C-alpha positions, 0 to 999 in steps of 0.5 A, spaced: 091 248 849 085 243 847 089 237 851 090 242 857 082 243 857 081 236 857 085 235 862 083 240 867 076 237 866 078 230 868 081 233 874 075 237 876 071 231 875 075 227 879 075 233 884 068 233 884 067 226 885 072 226 891 068 232 894 061 229 894 064 222 896 068 224 902 062 229 904 057 224 903 060 219 907 062 225 913 054 227 913 052 220 913 056 218 919 054 225 922 047 223 922 048 216 925 052 219 930 048 225 932 041 222 930 035 220 934 038 213 935 042 212 941 043 204 939 046 206 932 050 211 935 053 207 941 054 201 936 058 205 931 062 208 936 064 201 939 065 198 933 070 203 930 074 203 937 075 195 935 078 197 929 086 198 928 086 204 923 079 207 924 079 208 931 080 216 930 073 217 927 070 216 934 074 222 936 072 226 930 065 226 932 065 225 940 069 228 945 073 223 950 068 224 955 062 222 950 066 216 948 067 213 955 060 214 956 058 210 950 063 204 952 060 204 959 053 203 956 056 197 952 061 194 956 063 188 960 064 187 967 070 184 970 070 177 972 076 174 976 073 167 977 078 161 975 076 156 970 075 149 974 077 144 970 073 139 974 067 141 971 069 138 964 069 130 964 071 128 957 066 123 955 067 117 950 065 119 943 059 114 943 056 118 949 056 125 946 051 129 942 044 128 942 043 124 948 039 129 952 033 132 949 035 139 951 042 138 948 043 140 941 044 134 936 051 134 932 051 130 926 058 129 926 062 126 920 068 121 919 073 126 923 068 127 929 067 134 926 060 138 925 059 144 921 053 148 923 051 155 919 048 160 924 045 167 922 043 173 926 041 180 926 047 183 923 052 177 922 053 170 919 057 165 922 060 158 922 060 153 928 065 148 928 064 142 933 069 137 935 067 131 938 074 129 941 078 135 944 085 131 943 084 133 936 085 140 937 092 143 938 096 149 936 099 150 929 105 155 929 110 158 924 115 158 929 121 160 929 118 167 929 121 173 924 125 178 927 123 185 928 124 187 921 119 182 918 124 178 915 119 172 915 111 173 913 106 169 917 102 164 912 094 163 911 090 159 915 090 154 909 097 154 909 098 153 917 093 147 917 096 144 912 103 145 914 101 142 921 098 136 917 091 137 920 085 138 916 081 144 920 083 150 923 081 157 926 085 163 927 088 164 933 091 169 938 093 176 937 099 178 933 103 184 930 099 186 924 102 192 921 102 191 914 099 184 915 106 181 915 103 176 920 110 173 922 110 175 930 105 173 935 104 177 942 103 175 949 104 168 949 104 162 945 105 155 947 105 149 942 106 142 944 108 144 951 113 148 949 113 156 950 115 159 943 113 166 945 113 169 952 112 177 953 105 178 956 103 185 957 097 188 961 090 185 959 093 179 956 089 172 957 091 166 956 087 161 952 088 154 950 088 146 952 092 143 958 095 136 957 088 133 959 085 136 953 081 141 958 080 149 955 084 153 960 082 161 960 087 164 965 089 172 966 097 173 965 097 180 964 102 183 969 106 177 970 113 176 968 116 171 963 118 167 969 111 167 972 108 165 966 113 159 965 111 157 972 104 158 970 104 154 964 108 148 968 103 148 974 097 148 969 100 143 964 098 147 958 100 144 952 097 149 947 095 156 948 095 163 945 093 170 948 088 175 947 087 182 950 081 183 955 081 191 957 077 197 956 080 204 957 075 208 953 080 208 947 079 201 945 075 195 947 078 188 947 075 182 951 077 175 952 073 172 957 065 170 955 063 164 960 067 161 966 064 155 969 058 156 966 057 163 968 056 168 963 060 174 964 056 181 965 054 185 959 052 192 959 048 193 952 051 189 947 058 188 950 062 191 944 061 193 937 059 189 931 065 186 928 068 179 925 069 175 931 073 168 932 071 164 939 072 158 942 069 154 947 068 147 951 062 143 953 062 139 959 063 133 956 069 136 952 066 137 946 070 143 943 066 149 939 070 153 934 066 160 932 067 164 926 063 170 924 063 175 918 062 183 918 065 189 916 060 189 910 061 182 908 054 180 905 051 186 908 053 184 915 056 189 920 058 183 925 057 180 931 057 183 938 060 180 945 052 179 947 052 175 940 058 170 942 055 169 949 048 167 947 051 162 941 056 159 946 050 158 951 046 155 946 051 150 945 052 148 952 059 151 953 062 151 960 068 155 958 068 160 952 073 165 950 073 171 944 080 170 940 083 175 935 078 177 930 076 183 925 080 181 918 083 175 921 077 171 923 077 165 918 075 158 918 078 152 914 076 145 913 077 139 909 081 143 903 076 149 903 075 155 907 068 155 911 069 163 913 074 167 909 077 174 911 073 180 910 078 184 907 077 185 899 084 182 898 084 176 902 076 175 900 077 168 898 083 166 903 085 169 910 090 174 913 097 172 914 097 169 921 103 166 926 098 161 930 092 158 929 088 152 933 088 146 928 084 140 928 087 133 926 083 128 922 081 121 925 086 118 920 092 122 923 091 118 930 
């Protein structure tokens, strides 16, 4: 009987803890959602809608009509402008970085790479600047796993090292259920070969052509045959895809800057989350950006407006958002510059099927 009383007390303590914790969390979120700050409310909803497992929380506190109103206040206008590759002229290395007083000066190392640490109101970020765009290519784990997930993806470190490169960031969208990471979505082109081709509504292809120019192109609604023709027509050598859609239930965006023109943004444009983005300057220099978020170091993350502002500040003519959230990570020269924000992978990255990798100068 004494043991039974002790067990009962333990169970009551656990139950009380759970009730207080859940109740406190519910009340805290209720205060955010129905408190006096409209900006806090909008940021919470926009952020939650971009997560995979927690989207339901928005509908707990708001109706569908209210959610749609919030996303309209913090969304992005559509842009149909096509990338004009003539605006990018890959310049010799000696002409890049710091010649113009109005341009940022980059302290490139022996590999032609510079790492810049950035801080914002709700994020910390690393910007990797690659002087020679021909060093940037796609690393993959092709051939892919079958639908029963018999093959896992790999960490970014493994992806970079497996490609014989020295640096990289996570790449395109992929099937992330259970964090298997063994199968991509949309399209994957590696060294001119189409390794995956299943475009869906909202897909945008992001990658480099044979002239080392960043191409950002809508492929949503295309057939497999049409994307094959497009890859051949545009001479795409390496590319992945991400979603660009806003339907009230989710908010995914890809295009940020096209031909020097920033995309129209309402409010913050999105929620605050870990982000990965890629851009290119007029001289061909590539910009790779990764931010933290979701509580890492006390940061919520970066919004679409944050990404756009950074890319503009560093001279991007074209720029795109890639897969973010827990996948966001950056690796360089044997160490992670930015790691996954999930607890289990806090010193590494999620398992990935693709990533943009960077060759060292010695690999040329």
